[in-house]
C-alpha positions in Angstrom: -2.9 157.5 -135.0 -0.2 160.4 -134.6 3.5 160.6 -135.8 6.5 162.6 -134.1 7.2 165.6 -136.7 10.5 165.8 -135.6 11.4 162.2 -136.2 8.8 160.7 -137.7 8.3 157.7 -134.8 5.1 156.1 -134.4 3.5 158.4 -131.4 1.3 156.3 -128.6 -2.4 157.6 -127.9 -1.7 161.2 -125.4 1.6 161.1 -125.8 3.5 164.9 -124.7 6.8 164.1 -125.6 8.0 161.7 -128.1 9.4 158.8 -126.8 12.4 158.3 -129.4 13.5 161.7 -129.9 12.6 163.6 -127.0 10.3 166.4 -128.9 8.0 168.3 -126.8 4.8 167.5 -128.9 2.3 170.6 -129.2 -0.9 168.7 -127.8 -1.9 165.5 -126.5 -2.8 163.0 -128.7 -6.3 162.4 -129.8 -7.6 165.3 -128.0 -8.3 167.7 -130.8 -6.0 170.5 -132.4 -4.2 172.9 -130.9 -7.1 175.8 -131.6 -9.4 173.0 -129.7 -7.2 173.0 -126.7 -7.1 176.6 -126.8 -10.6 177.0 -126.5 -10.8 173.9 -124.0 -8.6 175.8 -121.5 -10.0 179.0 -122.3 -13.7 177.1 -121.2 -11.7 175.5 -117.7 -10.7 178.9 -117.1 -14.9 180.2 -117.4 -15.9 177.3 -115.5 -13.1 178.3 -112.7 -14.4 181.1 -112.3 -17.6 180.1 -112.7 -17.0 177.6 -109.6 -15.1 180.3 -107.5 -17.6 182.9 -107.6 -20.1 180.1 -106.8 -17.7 179.1 -103.8 -17.9 182.6 -102.8 -22.0 183.2 -103.2 -22.6 179.3 -102.0 -24.6 178.5 -105.1 -24.8 175.1 -106.7 -24.2 174.5 -110.8 -27.6 172.8 -111.8 -27.7 169.1 -110.7 -25.2 168.9 -108.6 -25.2 168.2 -104.8 -24.0 170.6 -101.7 -20.3 169.0 -101.1 -20.7 169.1 -97.2 -23.5 167.0 -97.4 -22.7 163.3 -96.7 -25.6 160.6 -96.9 -25.2 158.3 -94.1 -25.1 155.3 -96.2 -21.6 156.4 -98.1 -18.0 155.3 -97.0 -15.3 158.5 -96.6 -12.7 159.1 -98.9 -9.6 157.3 -97.9 -6.1 157.7 -98.5 -3.1 155.4 -98.2 -2.1 155.0 -94.6 -5.5 156.3 -93.2 -8.5 154.4 -92.3 -11.9 155.1 -93.0 -13.9 156.7 -89.9 -15.6 153.5 -87.8 -19.5 154.4 -87.3 -19.1 152.7 -84.2 -16.6 155.9 -82.5 -19.7 158.3 -84.2 -22.2 156.2 -81.9 -20.0 155.8 -78.7 -19.3 159.8 -79.0 -23.2 159.9 -78.6 -23.6 157.7 -76.1 -21.1 159.6 -73.5 -23.0 163.0 -74.9 -26.1 161.8 -73.3 -24.9 160.2 -70.0 -23.0 162.9 -69.8 -26.3 165.0 -70.1 -28.0 163.0 -68.2 -25.4 163.0 -65.5 -25.8 167.1 -65.2 -29.9 166.5 -65.1 -29.6 163.6 -62.3 -26.9 166.7 -60.3 -29.4 169.3 -60.6 -33.2 167.3 -59.6 -30.9 165.6 -57.0 -29.6 169.6 -55.8 -33.4 170.7 -56.0 -34.7 167.9 -53.7 -32.4 168.8 -51.6 -32.8 172.6 -51.4 -36.6 171.4 -51.4 -35.8 169.1 -48.0 -34.0 172.3 -46.8 -35.6 172.8 -43.4 -34.9 176.9 -43.5 -36.2 177.1 -46.9 -39.8 179.0 -46.6 -41.8 181.8 -45.2 -41.6 182.4 -41.2 -43.8 184.9 -39.8 -43.2 185.9 -35.4 -45.2 184.2 -33.2 -44.5 184.9 -29.9 -41.1 186.0 -27.6 -39.5 183.7 -25.3 -38.7 185.8 -22.3 -34.9 183.4 -21.8 -37.0 180.6 -19.7 -38.5 178.6 -22.9 -42.6 179.9 -22.2 -44.2 181.8 -24.7 -46.2 184.8 -24.8 -47.5 187.0 -27.3 -46.5 190.4 -26.4 -43.9 192.0 -24.8 -43.6 195.3 -23.2 -47.3 195.7 -24.1 -46.2 195.3 -27.9 -48.1 192.7 -29.5 -45.9 190.3 -32.2 -48.3 188.5 -34.1 -47.4 188.7 -37.7 -45.1 191.7 -36.6 -42.3 190.1 -38.4 -42.0 188.1 -41.4 -39.0 186.3 -43.1 -38.9 184.0 -46.5 -36.1 182.1 -47.1 -35.5 180.8 -50.4 -33.7 178.0 -52.1 -31.0 180.0 -53.8 -29.5 182.2 -51.0 -31.8 184.6 -51.2 -34.1 186.0 -48.6 -36.9 188.7 -48.3 -37.1 190.4 -45.3 -40.7 192.3 -43.9 -42.1 194.3 -40.7 -45.1 196.1 -39.9 -42.7 198.9 -39.0 -42.0 199.4 -43.2 -43.9 199.4 -45.8 -41.2 198.1 -47.7 -39.6 194.6 -48.1 -36.2 194.1 -48.0 -34.0 192.2 -50.0 -31.5 189.5 -47.8 -29.1 187.1 -48.3 -28.6 183.6 -46.0 -25.9 181.7 -45.0 -26.2 178.2 -43.0 -24.4 177.7 -39.6 -24.2 175.9 -36.8 -27.4 175.5 -35.8 -29.3 177.6 -37.9 -28.8 180.6 -40.3 -27.4 183.9 -40.4 -29.0 186.8 -42.9 -28.0 189.7 -43.7 -29.5 192.8 -45.5 -27.6 196.2 -46.1 -28.2 197.3 -42.6 -28.3 194.6 -40.4 -27.1 190.8 -39.6 -29.7 187.9 -37.8 -28.3 185.0 -36.5 -31.7 182.4 -35.9 -31.3 179.2 -34.0 -33.8 176.5 -35.3 -35.5 174.8 -32.9 -38.2 172.1 -32.5 -39.6 173.6 -36.0 -39.6 177.2 -34.8 -36.7 179.8 -35.3 -35.6 182.1 -32.5 -34.1 185.3 -33.4 -31.9 186.5 -30.5 -32.1 190.0 -29.2 -30.5 190.7 -26.4 -31.9 188.5 -23.8 -35.3 187.5 -25.4 -35.9 185.7 -28.5 -38.5 186.4 -31.4 -39.8 183.0 -32.1 -40.9 181.9 -36.2 -43.2 179.8 -37.2 -43.0 178.5 -40.9 -46.5 179.7 -42.5 -46.4 177.4 -45.7 -47.0 180.7 -47.9 -44.8 183.4 -49.0 -43.9 187.0 -48.0 -46.6 188.5 -50.2 -49.5 186.4 -49.4 -49.3 185.7 -45.4 -50.9 183.5 -43.3 -53.7 184.8 -41.9 -54.6 184.1 -38.6 -58.5 183.2 -37.5 -57.6 183.6 -33.9 -56.5 185.7 -31.3 -54.1 184.8 -28.9 -52.8 188.5 -27.7 -52.0 188.2 -23.8 -52.0 184.5 -23.0 -49.9 182.1 -22.7 -48.6 180.1 -25.5 -47.2 177.6 -23.9 -43.3 176.3 -24.1 -40.9 175.6 -26.6 -41.3 172.0 -25.8 -44.5 172.1 -27.6 -45.4 171.7 -31.1 -45.9 174.6 -32.9 -49.1 175.9 -33.6 -50.1 177.2 -37.0 -52.8 179.7 -35.5 -50.5 181.7 -34.1 -49.7 183.2 -37.4 -50.9 187.1 -38.4 -51.1 188.9 -41.6 -48.7 191.1 -41.6 -50.3 193.8 -43.9 -53.4 193.9 -41.9 -51.7 194.8 -38.5 -49.8 197.8 -37.9 -49.3 201.2 -35.6 -51.7 204.2 -35.8 -51.0 208.0 -34.5 -47.4 208.0 -34.2 -47.1 204.2 -32.3 -50.1 205.2 -29.6 -52.5 202.3 -30.8 -51.8 199.0 -32.4 -54.0 197.4 -35.2 -54.8 193.6 -35.9 -57.4 192.7 -38.3 -58.2 189.1 -37.2 -61.6 188.6 -39.0 -64.7 189.4 -40.6 -68.1 187.5 -41.7 -71.7 188.5 -43.1 -74.8 190.2 -41.6 -78.7 192.1 -42.0 -78.6 194.8 -40.9 -81.1 196.7 -39.3 -82.5 197.6 -42.4 -82.5 194.4 -43.8 -79.7 194.9 -46.3 -76.6 193.1 -46.4 -73.9 194.0 -44.2 -70.4 192.7 -43.0 -68.7 193.0 -39.9 -64.8 193.3 -39.4 -63.7 192.5 -36.4 -59.9 194.1 -35.3 -58.0 194.0 -32.0 -57.0 197.5 -30.7 -53.7 197.7 -28.4 -53.7 200.9 -26.1 -49.6 201.8 -25.9 -50.4 205.7 -25.1 -49.7 206.6 -22.2 -53.3 207.8 -21.2 -56.8 205.5 -21.2 -58.9 205.9 -24.5 -61.6 203.9 -26.2 -61.4 202.3 -29.9 -64.1 204.4 -31.1 -62.6 207.9 -29.9 -59.4 207.6 -31.6 -59.8 205.6 -34.8 -61.8 206.3 -38.3 -62.0 203.7 -40.6 -62.3 203.8 -44.8 -64.1 201.0 -46.8 -64.3 200.6 -49.9 -66.1 198.2 -53.1 -65.5 198.6 -56.8 -64.5 202.1 -56.2 -67.0 203.0 -54.2 -67.1 204.2 -50.3 -69.3 202.0 -48.2 -71.3 203.6 -45.6 -71.8 202.6 -42.1 -74.3 200.5 -40.7 -75.4 198.1 -37.5 -77.6 195.7 -36.3 -80.2 195.5 -33.4 -78.6 192.1 -32.3 -74.7 193.4 -32.5 -72.1 191.4 -31.4 -70.1 192.4 -27.9 -66.9 193.5 -30.2 -69.5 196.5 -31.5 -70.0 197.5 -27.8 -66.4 197.4 -27.6 -65.3 200.6 -29.3 -67.1 202.5 -26.9 -65.0 201.3 -23.7 -62.1 203.5 -22.3 -59.2 200.7 -22.0 -55.9 201.4 -19.7 -52.4 201.5 -21.6 -51.0 197.7 -22.4 -54.6 196.4 -22.4 -56.0 194.9 -26.2 -60.0 194.3 -26.9 -61.8 193.0 -29.6 -63.5 195.4 -31.5 -65.8 195.3 -34.7 -66.4 197.5 -37.3 -69.8 197.8 -39.7 -70.8 198.2 -42.9 -73.2 197.7 -46.0 -71.9 196.0 -49.1 -72.6 194.3 -52.1 -72.3 190.8 -51.6 -71.7 189.8 -55.2 -69.1 192.8 -55.7 -64.9 192.7 -55.9 -62.8 192.8 -53.0 -63.5 195.2 -50.2 -60.5 197.0 -48.7 -60.9 198.4 -45.0 -58.4 200.8 -44.0 -58.3 201.9 -40.2 -56.5 205.3 -39.6 -56.5 208.2 -36.6 -59.9 210.1 -36.6 -58.0 213.4 -37.6 -57.5 211.6 -41.0 -53.8 212.7 -41.1 -51.9 210.6 -43.6 -48.2 210.8 -41.7 -49.9 209.0 -38.4 -50.4 205.8 -39.8 -52.5 203.1 -41.3 -53.5 199.5 -41.4 -55.3 197.9 -44.4 -56.4 194.8 -44.9 -59.0 193.0 -47.9 -61.6 190.6 -48.0 -63.1 189.3 -51.0 -67.1 188.4 -50.2 -68.1 184.8 -50.5 -64.4 183.8 -48.7 -64.6 185.8 -45.9 -62.6 184.2 -42.7 -65.6 184.4 -40.4 -65.6 185.6 -36.6 -63.0 184.7 -34.6 -62.4 184.1 -31.7 -63.1 185.6 -28.6 -60.8 187.7 -26.8 -60.5 186.6 -23.1 -59.6 189.5 -21.3 -56.8 189.0 -18.7 -58.4 189.3 -15.3 -56.1 192.1 -13.4 -56.0 191.1 -9.5 -53.6 194.4 -8.7 -54.2 197.0 -10.9 -51.3 199.8 -10.7 -52.8 202.6 -13.2 -54.4 204.4 -10.3 -52.1 204.1 -7.3 -50.2 207.3 -9.0 -53.4 209.6 -8.8 -54.8 211.2 -5.5 -58.7 210.0 -4.2 -59.1 213.7 -3.7 -58.0 217.1 -5.3 -59.5 220.2 -7.4 -60.1 219.2 -11.4 -60.2 222.2 -13.9 -59.2 224.9 -11.3 -62.8 225.3 -9.6 -64.2 221.8 -8.8 -63.3 219.9 -5.3 -63.9 216.4 -5.3 -63.7 213.0 -4.0 -63.9 209.2 -4.4 -65.7 208.0 -1.2 -66.9 204.5 -0.8 -68.2 202.0 -3.1 -70.6 199.5 -2.2 -72.0 196.1 -3.7 -75.6 196.5 -5.7 -77.7 195.4 -8.3 -79.1 196.4 -11.4 -82.5 196.9 -12.7 -82.4 193.3 -14.1 -80.9 191.6 -11.0 -77.1 191.3 -12.5 -74.0 192.4 -10.1 -73.3 195.9 -10.2 -71.3 198.7 -8.2 -72.5 202.2 -6.5 -69.5 204.3 -6.4 -70.3 207.2 -4.1 -68.2 210.9 -4.9 -68.4 214.3 -2.9 -68.6 217.2 -5.1 -68.1 220.8 -4.7 -68.9 223.6 -7.1 -66.3 226.2 -7.4 -67.4 228.2 -10.3 -70.0 231.6 -10.2 -72.9 229.1 -12.4 -74.9 226.4 -10.9 -74.0 223.3 -12.3 -73.5 219.2 -11.6 -71.2 216.5 -11.5 -72.6 214.8 -14.2 -71.9 217.7 -16.4 -68.5 219.2 -15.9 -66.8 216.1 -15.4 -66.5 212.5 -16.3 -66.6 209.2 -14.7 -65.2 206.3 -15.1 -65.0 203.3 -13.6 -62.8 200.3 -14.7 -62.3 196.2 -14.1 -59.5 194.4 -15.7 -57.9 197.8 -17.3 -61.2 198.1 -19.2 -64.2 200.7 -18.4 -67.5 199.2 -16.7 -71.0 200.3 -18.5 -73.0 202.7 -16.5 -76.4 200.7 -15.6 -79.9 201.3 -14.3 -81.3 200.3 -10.4 -84.9 199.5 -9.8 -85.4 202.3 -7.3 -82.7 205.2 -7.1 -81.3 206.8 -3.9 -81.0 210.5 -3.1 -77.2 210.5 -4.0 -78.1 208.7 -7.3 -80.0 211.6 -8.0 -77.4 214.2 -6.5 -75.5 212.7 -9.9 -77.4 215.2 -12.2 -78.8 217.7 -9.6 -77.3 221.1 -10.1 -76.5 222.6 -7.2 -75.6 226.7 -7.1 -71.9 228.4 -6.4 -70.1 226.9 -3.1 -72.4 224.0 -3.0 -71.2 220.8 -2.2 -73.0 217.4 -2.8 -73.0 213.7 -2.0 -73.5 212.1 -5.5 -73.1 208.5 -6.9 -73.3 206.7 -10.0 -74.1 202.3 -10.9 -71.6 200.4 -12.9 -72.6 197.0 -13.9 -69.5 194.5 -13.0 -67.9 192.6 -15.5 -66.9 189.7 -13.4 -66.8 189.2 -9.2 -63.4 189.3 -8.4 -61.5 192.1 -10.0 -61.0 194.9 -8.3 -62.8 198.1 -9.4 -61.1 201.6 -10.1 -63.1 204.5 -9.4 -61.9 207.9 -11.3 -63.6 211.1 -12.0 -61.2 213.1 -14.5 -61.2 216.5 -16.1 -62.9 216.9 -19.5 -60.2 219.5 -20.6 -57.2 217.2 -19.6 -56.6 214.3 -18.2 -55.5 214.9 -14.9 -57.9 212.5 -12.6 -59.0 211.8 -8.8 -59.4 208.2 -8.3 -59.5 205.3 -5.5 -59.3 201.4 -5.8 -62.2 198.9 -4.5 -62.1 195.5 -3.9 -65.2 193.6 -4.4 -66.8 192.5 -1.9 -68.9 188.7 -2.0 
């Protein structure tokens, strides 16, 4: 028990002031001496300094829990006038947040579903031309349009545009407009109308028709058939997916004179019994002269880094022989190229280019995987030409190479040695040089049906004029010569021509076939 040192009053425990006289006491009673109190104060300051240090370093005294951690079962501290937080509020906040997240997910899914069902989203390839009448054709002014252009419409508003004329794929954007879409790249704006599942691109009076292929711009759909030069139906008909054509396997070479499309491939056994591949291609002559695919094209084929060698078979298809036929401007013919390969090896790459191997003339390439060859395409049917115009502009007699006087005289039906229909063409030839020669060795003689040259053939009995074709005559002499050609059909007119060897100058005449 303690007493006040001023008045002697009995002090209650822990008093700091005397309740009787009001004197200030040195220390709280029952708490030790002054010295002890000072030590306690010092110790408290040390503890406070240590606490501040721990606060700065985020360390805790041994045995203490993190003050920021509150076990879930503990109540929050309260103060007068303040109610503890309700657990229900916390749960409600969690429920509301989850609902918001689910709503956002639903919006995204609905948006994605809507975009996936957008009729424009997908990859589209050009398949035909509509001249404005609603009838579709595969060519326009002699230009083949299968796979010539491609456009990929993406759900995010972006687009990609490809063309057989350009190896680069252009970036573009698109927006939906009334009845179709508007696509824009850095150079042009394209308005495309949706009609019966097709997109139509208006191009100054005619329409380029696009079909949706179901693939993408980097993996175009490959057509296993060719419909070049034939009617494709009308816009009222259901779209035909076989109209699609591989963009990377089509294009122009030799300054846009010749258009090439790779359309199929199969394997066979060559003349030596080795494994071989036959790649089919369509050759369109867009030049101003008659040429053959074999005379203007060169091919390079490789597999696993090795160049493959050309080969052939005894039972070659018609497509193989077609490469030697001359075709008129605007005509398309199906040909093939044959080579040895390893059926268990890697992909086979084939490139068609100009025969002179100039890179600037353009190249067209395709690739085929052994064991997954697309097969032989449908045969390209030649469209009959009942009124050929190619020979109308040239005379039926004149002088070629400044020294050979020639004329196309007449034609008559005959048969070849096997009894097949043929035609015999008669010519008159005058040797204007100082040396003996024959028509066969100085000039080229051709006949055409439907814009494609005819093969010469043998007859059971040769006539004097047949012999006169290769008979050498003296300078200044004239001879009547003839040559027999196998007919392709018994209805299309025959165009007979004599052409100079050093130029495309020619003499010709058209003959109707009589039955």
